[in-house]
C-alpha positions in Angstrom: -139.3 162.4 -52.0 -136.3 161.4 -54.1 -132.8 162.1 -53.2 -130.6 163.5 -55.9 -127.3 161.9 -56.4 -124.1 163.9 -56.6 -122.2 164.0 -59.8 -119.5 161.3 -59.9 -116.7 163.2 -61.7 -114.5 160.1 -62.1 -117.1 158.5 -64.3 -117.4 161.6 -66.5 -113.7 162.4 -66.7 -113.3 161.6 -70.4 -116.4 163.6 -71.3 -115.2 166.6 -69.4 -111.7 166.3 -71.0 -113.3 166.1 -74.4 -115.5 169.1 -73.8 -112.5 171.1 -72.5 -110.4 170.3 -75.6 -113.3 171.2 -77.9 -113.9 174.4 -76.1 -110.2 175.3 -76.2 -110.2 174.6 -80.0 -113.1 176.9 -80.5 -111.7 179.6 -78.3 -108.2 179.3 -79.8 -109.5 179.7 -83.4 -112.3 182.3 -82.8 -110.7 184.6 -80.2 -108.0 186.2 -82.3 -110.6 187.1 -85.0 -113.1 188.4 -82.6 -110.7 190.6 -80.6 -109.1 192.0 -83.8 -112.5 192.8 -85.2 -113.6 194.5 -81.9 -110.4 196.6 -81.8 -110.9 197.6 -85.4 -114.5 198.6 -84.8 -113.9 200.6 -81.6 -110.3 201.7 -81.3 -108.1 201.6 -84.4 -109.6 201.0 -87.8 -106.4 199.8 -89.4 -105.4 197.4 -86.6 -103.9 194.2 -88.2 -105.6 194.9 -91.5 -103.0 192.8 -93.3 -103.7 189.7 -91.2 -107.5 189.9 -90.9 -108.2 188.0 -94.1 -106.0 185.2 -93.0 -107.6 185.1 -89.5 -111.1 184.8 -91.1 -110.2 181.4 -92.5 -109.1 180.0 -89.1 -112.6 179.0 -87.9 -113.0 176.8 -91.0 -110.5 174.4 -89.5 -112.8 173.6 -86.5 -114.8 170.9 -88.3 -111.6 169.3 -89.6 -110.2 168.9 -86.1 -113.3 167.7 -84.3 -113.2 164.1 -85.6 -109.6 163.8 -84.4 -110.6 165.1 -81.0 -113.6 162.7 -80.7 -111.5 159.7 -81.8 -108.6 160.6 -79.5 -111.0 160.2 -76.5 -111.5 156.5 -77.3 -108.9 154.6 -75.3 -109.2 151.4 -77.4 -108.5 153.3 -80.6 -105.6 155.2 -79.1 -104.0 151.9 -77.9 -104.3 150.4 -81.4 -102.7 153.5 -82.9 -99.8 153.4 -80.4 -99.3 149.7 -81.1 -99.2 150.4 -84.8 -96.6 153.1 -84.3 -94.5 150.8 -82.1 -94.6 148.0 -84.7 -93.3 150.4 -87.4 -90.4 151.5 -85.2 -89.3 147.9 -84.6 -88.9 147.3 -88.4 -86.2 149.8 -89.0 -83.1 148.5 -90.6 -79.8 150.3 -90.8 -77.2 149.9 -93.4 -74.0 148.0 -92.6 -70.8 149.6 -93.7 
């Protein structure tokens, strides 16, 4: 008989955070369209008819945001980006009057 080990959530913290962010992105971009469509079909046919066409394009942004989400979960890359931003801030020169 083998004993099953419990899930060590500390080891999987980054994965859970990345999954939560990706799920939030999907819900945030799909939920307005789905609720508006359901309200139009069942309750009020002209509900937000002016904005429906704009909302239909929102899910197309999901594949554009996914690489940023995946790359932001890499701590080495994030530290390099932060260092790059700090270096640029130090090079500011003000005019002497």
